[in-house]
Structures are given as structure tokens and as C-alpha cells.
N, C-alpha and C positions, 0 to 999 in steps of 0.2 A: 250389484256385485257382478263382476265379469270373469270369464274364463279366457285364457290367452293361449294361442298356438301360432307357431310359425306358419306363414302362408306364402304363396307365390309372390315374389317381389313385383311382378307386373300388375298386381292388384292395387298397389299403392299409386294413387293418382297425383301425388305431390301434395303439398300443403305448406304449413308454416310451423315454426317452433311453437309447440304448445307449452313446454316447460323444460327447464334444465333439471337434471337429476343430481342431487347432492351425493356424489360418489367419487372417490379418488379415481383419477383417470386410468391408472394401471389396473384397478379392480373392476371397472365397468365392463370391459369386454369379457373378463373371466366370469362374471356373474350372468351376463347375457348368454354365454356359451352353456353354462350350467342349465339354464332354463329352456333354451331354444335350439341348442346345437350351434354349429358354425354359422356365423353371419352370412348374409348374401354376398358380401365382399369385404375384403380388407384392402387398403391402398397403402402406399409408402408416404402419403401426405397426411401429416398430423391433423390438418383441418378437414380432412375427409377420411378419417381413420377407418371407420367401418359403418355398415348399415345392415339392419335386420328388420324385415317387415313381418308384422304379426297381425293376426285378427283377434279382436276383442269381441266376445259374444256375450250379450246381456241375458238376463233371465227369460226374456221373451223370444230369444233366438235371433235377435237383430245383431248384425255384425258391423263393426267399425274397423277400418284398416289403419294401423299406426306404424310409424317408422321409429325404431330404436336406433340411435346413431351417435357418433362422436363427430361433431363438426366444429366450425369456427368458435362456437360458444362453449365447447366442451361436451360432456355427456348430456344427451338430450333425448326428448321424445317429440316427434312431429306428427302432424295430421291436420285435420280441419279445425275450425274455430267454434264448433258447436259446444254447448254445455255438456252433452253426452261424451264427446271426444275428450274434453278436459277432465271429466270424471274418470273415464277409462284410463287416461294417461296418468293421473294421480295414483290410481290403484296399481297400475303397472309399475310406476316408479317405486312404490313401496315394496312390491314383489321383488324387483331387481335388487334393491338395497338389502333385502333380507336373504338373498340367495347365497349359497356356498360358492367357493371359488373353483374354477376349472383351470387347468394348466393351459397356457398359450404363450406364444412369443410374437412380438411385433418389433419391427425396426424400420425407422423412416426419418423424415426430416420435417422440421417446423421452419419453413422458409422465411417467415416474418422476422425471426430473431437474428440470424439463422443458427440452428442447432440440430445436431443429429441425436436421435433418441432411440434407446432400446428399453422396452418395458415388457412386462408380462408377469406370469405366475409360473414358478417351477417347483414341483413337489409341494404345492400349497403355500409357497412363500412368494409374496409379491416383490417385484423389483422395478426400479425406474432409474435409468442412467442416462446422462446427457453429456455430449461432447461439443464444446464450443470451439469455434475456429481459433487457431493460435495466431499470434502476431501482434505487433505494436499498435496497429490501427483498430483492433477489435476490443470494444469495451461493452460487456453485456448490459450495463446500465443505460447505454444509449438506446436500447430497445425496450426498456421497461416503462 
């Protein structure tokens, strides 16, 4: 069992995707904010939406540093590839999924499609709105 707390983003030495988190994209930042406060950063790029670095401390006081983020693969947790980091990430994912929602707003672009997105939580109600370019030459199915 681990305890988690936000830590200095400079402690994260990089890593790889440990796991995706099964959480709706508009709810993920809201739940992370509830648990850890504002992320280390938000961007206007959907594939680099936000990052929050946390320390996972085990019962023996050993710390592992993980990154909670929304990247190209969606809601995810990153870190090293040790069994301990995988166990901590799995526990963290369950904690995130069970968290209440905090209000936030995000607006940016997903360049691959291209689409402009507005999402967040306002007064406890999640929203996710997309604006596709207009014109005869644009067909969203071409990007799916």
C-alpha cells in the first residue's frame, strides 16, 4: 500500500507509460486536481494536456516518483518499469478513478484531426465540446 503526495516536478527523471487510466478525458484532470491540487502544467495541446508529478511512498518509507498525465495515449501514469512502480501506478489509478470532481476549464487543439476542444467541470458538471473546421474539404471520417 502506498501514500501519494504531489512533489517537485524536477524529481521526475522521465520514464515510460506504465498504464493508461480508464477515465473519461474531461474527468481526469478534475479528479487529479481534487487529489493533488493544480497540475505542474497545462498546455493548449491535447496530446500534452497536463502533467502532475507525485511521490508514492510505501510502508517502508521508500519513495517512487510517478507522473500523472494526459498524453498521446490519453489519461495515463508514467514512471519506471519496475514491479514496484507498476503496483504503485495501479493503486494510484484506482485512487484517481474514485476521486471527486473539482472544477476546471481547458481549451486547446488536437492537431491530428484537427479539432478545437473545450472541456472541464463547472459546478460539478462535466462538459466536452468540439469544433471541427468547416468547409467542403473537411470530413472528420478521414481522420478516424
